[in-house]
C-alpha positions as CSV (number, residue, x, y, z in Angstrom):
1,X,99.5,78.8,92.5
2,X,100.8,81.8,90.7
3,X,102.3,84.9,92.3
4,X,98.9,86.9,92.4
5,X,97.5,84.0,94.3
6,X,100.5,83.8,96.7
7,X,100.3,87.5,97.3
8,X,96.4,87.3,97.9
9,X,97.2,84.4,100.4
10,X,99.8,86.6,102.1
11,X,97.3,89.4,102.4
12,X,94.6,87.3,104.0
13,X,97.1,85.8,106.5
14,X,98.5,89.2,107.4
15,X,95.0,90.5,108.0
16,X,94.0,87.5,110.0
17,X,97.3,87.8,112.1
18,X,96.6,91.6,112.7
19,X,93.0,90.8,113.8
20,X,94.3,88.3,116.4
21,X,96.9,90.5,117.6
22,X,94.5,93.4,118.1
23,X,92.2,91.4,120.4
24,X,95.1,89.6,122.3
25,X,95.2,90.7,125.9
26,X,98.7,92.1,126.3
27,X,99.1,91.0,130.0
28,X,97.3,87.8,130.3
29,X,99.6,84.8,131.2
30,X,97.0,82.4,130.0
31,X,97.0,84.0,126.5
32,X,100.3,82.6,125.4
33,X,99.0,79.1,125.7
34,X,95.5,79.8,124.2
35,X,94.0,78.7,120.9
36,X,94.5,82.3,119.4
37,X,98.3,81.9,120.3
38,X,98.3,78.5,118.5
39,X,96.7,80.1,115.5
40,X,99.2,83.0,115.5
41,X,102.0,80.4,115.4
42,X,100.5,78.7,112.5
43,X,99.8,81.9,110.8
44,X,103.6,82.9,111.1
45,X,104.6,79.5,109.7
46,X,102.1,79.9,106.7
47,X,103.4,83.2,106.0
48,X,107.1,82.2,106.0
49,X,106.1,79.4,103.6
50,X,104.3,81.8,101.4
51,X,107.1,84.2,101.2
52,X,109.6,81.3,100.6
53,X,107.4,80.1,97.7
54,X,107.1,83.6,96.2
55,X,111.0,84.1,96.6
56,X,111.5,80.7,94.7
57,X,109.2,81.5,91.9
58,X,110.9,85.0,91.4
59,X,114.4,83.5,91.5
60,X,113.5,80.7,88.9
61,X,112.0,83.4,86.8
62,X,115.1,85.5,87.0
63,X,117.3,82.6,86.0
64,X,115.3,81.4,83.1
65,X,113.8,78.5,84.9
66,X,110.0,77.6,85.1
67,X,108.4,79.3,88.3
68,X,105.8,76.6,88.3
69,X,108.5,74.1,89.5
70,X,108.7,75.9,92.8
71,X,107.0,74.1,95.7
72,X,106.1,74.8,99.1
73,X,108.8,73.6,101.5
74,X,108.3,72.1,104.8
75,X,107.9,74.5,107.8
76,X,111.0,73.2,109.6
77,X,113.0,73.8,106.6
78,X,111.6,77.4,106.0
79,X,111.9,78.3,109.7
80,X,115.4,76.8,109.8
81,X,116.6,79.9,107.6
82,X,116.4,82.1,110.5
83,X,119.0,80.1,112.6
């Protein structure tokens, strides 16, 4: 997957995320446990992985390494960066 593919994937994920957030009832207590919320969580994880992959590729290119050697990292690893 090259950078253009990653950016297209990011755009599609962001678009889906915005659509789900727009239709989300803001005050429904049941919503936070519904299927849309689970999908939102997965979208956020996928986005984090895509952004991480893009950063890896750019860093490898910047330092003269092969960007194609960058790989998608597990969600737990990518999400752990925020801690």
